[in-house]
C-alpha positions in Angstrom: 121.0 55.9 164.6 123.2 53.0 165.3 121.3 49.7 164.9 120.4 47.7 167.9 122.4 44.5 168.1 120.6 41.5 166.5 121.4 39.4 169.5 119.1 41.4 171.8 116.2 41.7 169.4 114.4 38.8 171.1 114.6 40.6 174.4 112.4 43.5 173.2 109.3 41.4 173.3 108.9 42.0 177.1 108.4 38.3 177.8 109.8 37.0 181.1 113.6 36.9 181.0 115.1 35.5 184.2 118.4 36.6 185.7 121.3 34.8 184.2 123.6 32.6 186.4 126.3 35.3 186.1 123.9 37.9 187.5 122.8 35.4 190.2 126.5 35.0 191.2 126.8 38.7 191.5 123.8 38.9 193.8 121.6 40.3 191.1 119.1 37.4 190.8 116.0 39.5 191.0 114.1 36.8 192.8 116.1 38.0 195.8 114.4 41.5 195.8 113.0 42.3 199.2 109.5 43.6 199.2 107.6 45.9 201.5 104.2 47.6 201.1 104.8 51.2 202.1 101.2 52.3 201.7 98.0 50.5 200.7 94.3 51.4 200.5 95.1 54.3 198.3 93.0 55.5 195.3 94.9 55.4 192.1 98.3 56.6 193.4 100.0 58.4 190.5 103.4 59.7 191.5 105.9 60.1 194.4 108.8 62.4 195.3 111.4 62.0 198.1 113.6 64.0 200.4 116.9 62.6 201.6 115.4 61.7 205.0 112.8 59.5 203.3 109.9 62.0 203.5 107.7 61.1 200.6 105.1 63.3 198.7 102.5 61.3 196.8 99.5 62.0 194.7 96.2 60.2 194.2 94.6 61.0 190.9 91.1 61.8 192.2 91.9 62.7 195.8 94.9 64.9 196.1 98.4 65.5 197.5 99.7 63.9 200.7 103.0 63.5 202.5 104.3 60.4 204.4 106.9 61.3 207.0 109.9 59.0 207.9 108.0 57.8 211.0 105.1 56.7 208.9 102.8 59.6 209.7 100.6 60.6 206.7 99.4 64.2 206.3 96.8 65.0 203.7 97.9 68.4 202.2 95.9 69.6 199.2 92.8 68.0 197.9 90.8 68.0 194.7 87.6 70.0 194.6 86.0 69.9 198.0 89.1 68.1 199.3 87.5 66.3 202.2 90.0 65.5 204.9 92.8 67.7 203.4 94.3 70.7 205.1 93.3 72.8 202.1 92.0 72.2 198.6 91.8 73.6 195.1 88.1 74.1 194.3 89.0 74.2 190.6 90.7 70.9 190.5 88.9 67.8 189.3 89.5 64.3 187.9 87.9 62.7 184.8 89.1 59.8 182.8 92.9 59.9 182.7 93.0 63.4 184.1 93.4 64.6 187.7 96.3 65.1 190.1 99.4 63.6 188.5 103.1 64.4 188.8 104.9 65.8 191.8 108.4 67.0 192.6 110.4 68.6 195.4 112.4 71.7 194.5 116.2 70.8 194.6 116.6 73.7 197.0 113.7 72.6 199.1 115.6 72.9 202.4 115.8 76.7 201.8 112.7 77.6 199.8 110.2 74.8 200.9 108.8 74.7 197.4 107.1 71.7 195.7 105.4 71.3 192.3 102.2 69.4 191.4 100.5 68.9 188.0 96.7 68.7 188.0 93.6 69.3 185.9 91.7 72.6 186.5 88.3 74.0 185.4 89.5 77.6 186.2 89.4 78.4 182.5 87.1 77.3 179.7 88.1 75.1 178.0 89.7 73.5 181.0 93.5 73.0 181.2 96.1 71.0 183.0 98.3 73.2 185.2 101.7 72.9 186.9 101.3 74.5 190.4 104.0 75.6 192.8 103.4 75.5 196.5 105.2 76.3 199.7 105.2 73.4 202.3 105.3 74.5 205.9 108.0 73.5 208.4 106.0 70.6 210.0 104.7 69.2 206.7 101.0 69.7 207.6 99.9 72.2 205.0 100.8 74.0 201.8 100.3 77.6 200.8 101.1 80.2 198.2 99.8 78.3 195.2 101.2 79.7 192.0 100.2 78.3 188.6 103.5 78.5 186.7 102.1 76.6 183.7 98.4 77.1 183.1 97.8 76.3 179.4 98.4 72.6 178.8 95.3 71.4 176.8 92.6 69.2 178.3 90.2 67.0 176.4 86.7 68.4 177.1 84.4 66.0 175.3 84.3 62.3 174.4 85.3 61.3 170.9 84.9 58.2 168.7 88.0 56.4 169.7 89.1 53.6 172.0 89.4 55.0 175.5 87.9 58.1 174.0 86.3 59.8 177.0 87.0 63.3 178.3 90.3 63.8 180.0 92.5 61.5 177.7 96.2 61.9 177.2 97.6 64.5 179.6 101.1 63.3 180.0 101.8 64.3 183.5 105.3 63.5 184.8 107.1 66.3 186.6 110.9 66.0 187.2 113.9 68.1 187.9 116.8 67.3 185.6 120.5 67.3 186.4 120.7 70.8 184.9 118.4 72.1 187.6 115.6 72.8 185.1 112.0 71.7 185.7 110.6 69.3 183.1 107.0 68.5 182.4 105.6 66.0 179.9 102.2 66.4 178.2 99.9 64.6 175.8 97.8 65.0 172.7 94.2 64.8 174.1 93.1 62.8 171.0 93.4 66.1 169.2 95.1 65.7 165.8 96.4 69.3 165.7 98.2 69.3 169.0 101.4 67.1 168.3 102.8 69.3 165.5 101.4 72.6 166.8 104.0 75.2 167.6 101.8 76.9 170.2 99.5 74.3 171.8 101.4 72.9 174.8 100.2 69.3 174.5 102.4 66.6 173.1 105.4 68.4 174.3 108.3 67.9 176.7 108.5 71.3 178.4 111.7 72.6 180.0 111.3 75.7 182.2 112.6 77.4 185.4 110.7 77.4 188.6 108.7 80.5 187.7 107.5 78.9 184.5 109.8 80.7 182.1 111.4 78.9 179.2 114.9 77.5 179.8 117.3 79.8 177.9 119.0 76.8 176.1 115.8 75.5 174.6 116.0 75.5 170.8 112.6 74.6 169.3 112.0 75.4 165.6 111.1 79.0 164.7 107.7 80.0 165.7 107.4 77.5 168.6 106.6 78.4 172.2 110.0 78.8 173.8 109.1 76.5 176.6 109.3 73.6 174.2 112.2 71.2 174.5 110.7 68.5 172.1 107.3 68.2 170.4 105.4 65.7 168.3 104.8 63.3 171.2 101.7 61.2 171.8 101.4 60.8 175.5 104.6 60.8 177.6 104.3 59.6 181.1 107.9 58.8 181.7 111.0 60.9 181.7 114.4 60.1 183.2 118.0 61.4 182.9 121.0 59.3 182.0 123.3 59.3 185.1 126.5 59.9 183.0 125.4 62.0 180.1 122.4 63.8 181.6 120.4 63.2 178.5 116.6 63.2 178.9 115.0 59.9 177.9 111.2 59.5 177.6 108.9 56.5 177.9 105.7 56.9 175.9 102.4 55.2 175.2 101.8 53.8 171.7 98.5 53.6 169.9 97.8 49.8 169.9 101.4 49.5 168.8 104.9 50.7 169.4 105.3 51.9 173.0 108.6 53.9 172.7 111.6 54.9 174.5 113.4 57.9 173.0 116.6 59.7 173.7 115.6 63.4 173.3 117.3 66.0 171.2 116.9 69.6 172.0 114.3 71.0 169.6 113.5 67.6 168.3 110.3 66.2 166.7 109.1 62.9 168.1 107.2 62.3 164.8 103.7 61.7 165.9 101.2 63.3 163.5 97.7 61.7 163.6 96.0 64.2 161.2 93.7 62.9 158.6 94.3 63.1 154.8 98.0 63.0 155.0 100.8 60.4 154.8 98.6 58.3 152.5 95.6 58.3 154.9 92.1 59.5 154.3 89.4 60.6 156.7 89.5 59.3 160.3 86.9 59.2 163.1 86.5 62.7 164.6 89.6 63.8 162.5 92.0 61.8 164.6 93.8 58.9 162.9 95.7 57.8 166.1 94.1 54.3 166.3 93.7 53.6 162.6 93.2 51.5 160.7 90.4 49.4 162.0 90.5 51.2 165.3 88.0 49.2 167.3 89.3 45.6 166.7 92.6 43.9 167.2 94.8 43.5 164.1 98.5 43.0 163.4 100.5 45.6 165.2 103.0 46.0 162.5 100.3 46.7 159.9 99.0 49.4 162.2 102.4 50.8 162.6 102.9 51.0 158.8 99.6 52.9 158.4 99.8 55.2 161.5 103.4 55.2 162.7 104.2 56.3 166.2 107.4 58.0 164.8 106.7 59.0 161.2 110.2 59.0 159.7 108.9 59.1 156.2 107.0 62.4 156.7 109.6 63.7 159.2 113.0 62.2 158.2 114.7 64.2 160.9 112.5 63.0 163.7 114.0 61.5 166.8 114.1 57.7 166.2 113.1 55.5 169.2 115.8 53.3 170.8 113.1 50.7 172.0 109.6 49.9 170.7 108.4 47.1 173.0 108.6 44.7 170.0 105.8 46.6 168.5 103.3 46.2 171.3 101.4 48.9 173.1 101.1 47.9 176.8 101.1 51.2 178.6 104.6 52.3 179.4 104.4 54.8 182.2 107.2 56.1 184.5 111.0 55.7 184.2 114.0 56.1 186.4 117.6 55.1 186.5 118.8 52.7 189.2 121.9 53.9 191.1 124.1 52.3 193.7 126.3 49.3 194.1 123.5 47.3 195.6 122.0 47.0 192.1 125.1 45.1 190.8 125.2 45.0 187.0 122.0 47.0 186.9 123.7 50.1 188.5 123.1 52.8 185.9 120.3 50.9 184.1 116.9 52.4 183.5 113.7 50.8 184.8 110.3 51.4 183.1 106.9 50.6 184.6 104.5 49.0 182.3 100.8 49.1 183.2 99.4 46.5 180.8 96.5 46.9 178.3 95.3 43.4 177.2 92.9 45.0 174.7 92.2 43.7 171.2 94.5 40.7 171.5 97.5 42.6 173.1 99.2 40.6 175.9 98.6 42.3 179.2 102.2 42.7 180.0 102.1 44.2 183.5 105.8 44.3 184.5 108.9 46.4 185.3 111.6 46.2 182.5 115.2 46.9 183.2 116.8 48.6 180.2 120.6 48.8 179.8 122.1 51.3 177.5 125.4 51.3 175.7 127.1 54.0 173.6 127.7 53.4 169.9 129.1 56.0 167.6 128.4 58.6 170.2 124.8 57.7 170.6 122.9 55.8 173.3 121.5 52.5 172.2 119.6 49.8 174.0 122.0 46.9 174.8 119.8 44.6 176.9 116.2 44.4 178.2 115.3 42.2 181.2 112.0 41.8 182.9 112.3 42.0 186.7 111.3 38.9 188.6 108.9 40.5 191.1 108.5 39.4 194.7 104.9 40.5 194.7 101.9 40.3 192.4 102.2 42.5 189.3 99.9 45.5 188.8 99.4 48.7 186.7 102.9 50.2 187.5 102.0 53.9 187.2 105.2 55.3 188.8 108.7 54.1 189.5 110.9 56.3 191.7 114.3 55.7 193.3 114.3 56.4 197.0 117.1 58.0 199.0 117.8 54.6 200.5 118.6 53.2 197.0 115.4 51.1 196.9 112.9 51.2 194.0 109.5 52.5 194.9 106.5 51.8 192.6 102.9 53.0 192.8 100.3 50.7 191.2 96.8 51.8 190.2 95.4 49.1 192.4 96.1 51.3 195.4 99.6 50.4 196.8 103.1 51.9 196.9 105.7 49.1 197.0 109.3 49.2 198.0 111.8 46.9 196.2 115.2 46.5 197.7 118.0 44.2 196.2 119.6 41.7 198.5 119.0 38.3 200.0 
């Protein structure tokens, strides 16, 4: 991989970096972002998806799926469990810990097939699983029907374990997106299960690329013996995936384990290099067999020492693993969703990627709630990070769970605190 330019190394810390005078002159001083609260009073909003007319699907982790129409009307479509107040509900769906109703997407051919896709946690099987469900949305946007579980085998963490944030339901991934190739992409997590990341058959810790019936994309090329739905494997907990507007390459944003949040340009069949198994790579035994927070898992310590002991991308064990292009200066602060900004209204940021960071503030880690703007360049045929800028926000920061570009060119972001914000560049 081409080395990141030394001059931008200081930008990777994620500390506040204000717009330069040059940007200000071009109208890109981010203090001029206009702000609107689109919805508030929500319960852990997790993701959004848009139609061209501004119709917005959104999920609430422990409640369900709703739609906001262009006139502001909100219809509650499909609830969790009993689903009080929803047109219908999945009695098998539940939330616990980090699990619940997560990613959502419109079918690219929605105008003809009325299909939408939602990822949620289900007790239909034992052990429970995370499922990617396909629905048909009726003409007046008041109810869904024809639920079809096109992926029903993404692992779920059933029991608590001896780890930070170790309760049931940990690390499910959860982002659902259509790529420029028309394929359906799903990101998953490791459940604090040491065997999942490098497993060829367990569908956690993967980026999955499929068609809308759940079949593997014919161009996927995982290693021999792997489930053919696998595009990449060896991840920890990917909650962000976006596609470069010029190259179409899939790029993930991923939570690190007390260190090294990562952004990675994916390679078909690639290994992200996360392997938290005990008694390998110089490690001994670990609590409940999972070394993901070691060493000294319950107290703060130097993040670089942690990274040396339990690397997020273990290039020594897996020298062909996909190297990250950004590591948050070694911090782990909860990178979540990612999307590319598009449109002349974004000035020099047209074509840059934004990443929502939720903030951790645990064990001495700076909280770091923010939205980072990440600009890429091409060196020797590969994408590298050229610049990182923290957005100057026109509202109070929060746990930025989702960032989505609306059809109006504005950036929409959902925060765990219960709001969906709209950010529009301009005076």
